[in-house]
C-alpha positions, 0 to 999 in steps of 0.5 A: 069461100076460096075458089079457083077460077080460069081467066081468059084466054086460059092456061095455067098462068091464068088460073087465080085463087080468089074469094067468093060468096058462100052459096045458099041452097035453093028449093031442091038443092043441097049445099056441099062442102067440097073436100076433093076433086080430081083432074081429067083431060076434059078439065085440062082442055078447059083450063088451057082455053081449048073449050070456050067458057065464061071468064072467071069459070070455076073448073073441075067436073069431079067433086066429093064432099059432105052435105052441110045444108039442104034446100026446101023439098030435098028428099034424096040427101040429108045433112052429113051425107057423103056425096059425089058429083055427076058429070052430066047432072041432067042425064039421070037414066036411059039413053042420052038425049043430048051430048051438050056440055051446057050443064057440065060442071067446070065447063058450061057451069061452075065446077068443083074447084071451090070450098062450097057448091050449091046444086040440085040434089039430082046432081049427086049420088052417094059415095061408095062405103069406106071410100075417102073423099079423094077416092070418091073424087076419081069416080065421076068422069074417069071411072064412069066413062070406063064403066059405061065403055066396058060394062054398059056398051061392050057388055063384057062377060067372063073370058072376054079379051079387053084391050086398054091403052095407057095409064090414065084414069079411064084406062086403069079403071077399065082394067080394074072393071074388066078384071072384076068381070072375069075378063082377060086384059091386054094393056099398052104403054110406052113406059116399061116401068108403067107396064110392070105396074099394069101387070101388078094391077092384073093385066094379063099381057102388056105391050110397049107400043113404041117398041111394037108399032103394030101393037094391034097385030101383037094383041090379036096374036096374044088371043091366039089369033081370035082378036079382042072383044073390047078396046078402050080407045083413048088415042083417036085417029092415030091409034084407031087403025091398030085398035081395029087390027086387034079386034075379033070379028064383030068386036067392039071399040069404045071410042073415048078419047082423042089424045092424038087429034080430033080428026084423021083417017079411019080404015073404014073397009077393015071396020065394016068387013070385020063387022066391028062396032064403034061406039062413042062414049061420053061418061054416063048417067046417074043410073050408071054411076049408081050401078058402078058404085054398087060394083065397086063396093061388091068387088072392093075396087080401089082407085089408083091415085098419083099425087095430091095437090092443094087448091092453091097448087091447082096450076102445079097439078095441071103442069104435072098432068101435062108432063104425062109422068102420072100413073092413075088419078091426080087429086085436088084437095079442096 
């Protein structure tokens, strides 16, 4: 079978396409013919060598495809079922016990940049009804992160104000989930063209953060001075102060990304004096994914997809991601 692999020290130039032996499902495992994957920032860091992995690691944490064989004892799936992967295959439900990445596909274990994958049946859920493989492949990391942030941790309700940052997969899914829940959404970007696209997706207000450096204050003003209930924070240290400024008293911030760095100053006085809750979010569980898929079907939520690349073009796909010109999810057709 054909796979993409990351050779040390990493970087798009060290992504190679090679042939490997097709796996066989063991007891409790299913064999999936992978049809699509999608790019996440986590995958980018792995490919660039920023996360140490074994030499020859197959990247990509997201995968969607068909069950083509089942091992002994499998009860959840049968041949012909359409499935989508889990980012944390060992986190089935309840609170996360360890945020380790040892079993995460494309990180501690081989991922879905491969024509076939054999893995435990508990490492997959069903795909949403009516979804293509490409649509389903956008869900395991970006969509589930947004779902847990907005619906599980923040527990938004109709009428709440939600602030999203940028136009990556997590932020767009957060906008879609928030609107489906009856929330009012403020979205930020540095591109006026992208802001218009966010408005077309349902954003009630948009802010160009380059034109308005104190966008947190602006967002709070848009709520009538009350402040937002939830911030989907993807920037990290350089944006957190503005997110805090945007919040209402007892508001919630879902810290998801560190696009501006892994450490920095935090205005702790503003955080505690406003009684704001700051939650670290790392994707979600199988139960979260099953609940999200049910909500997607009930609300006919359609993923926003940018460009599609073939497996042979995986290096070009990551170069497109690095250019930051994309809007929504970049797809890898396997």
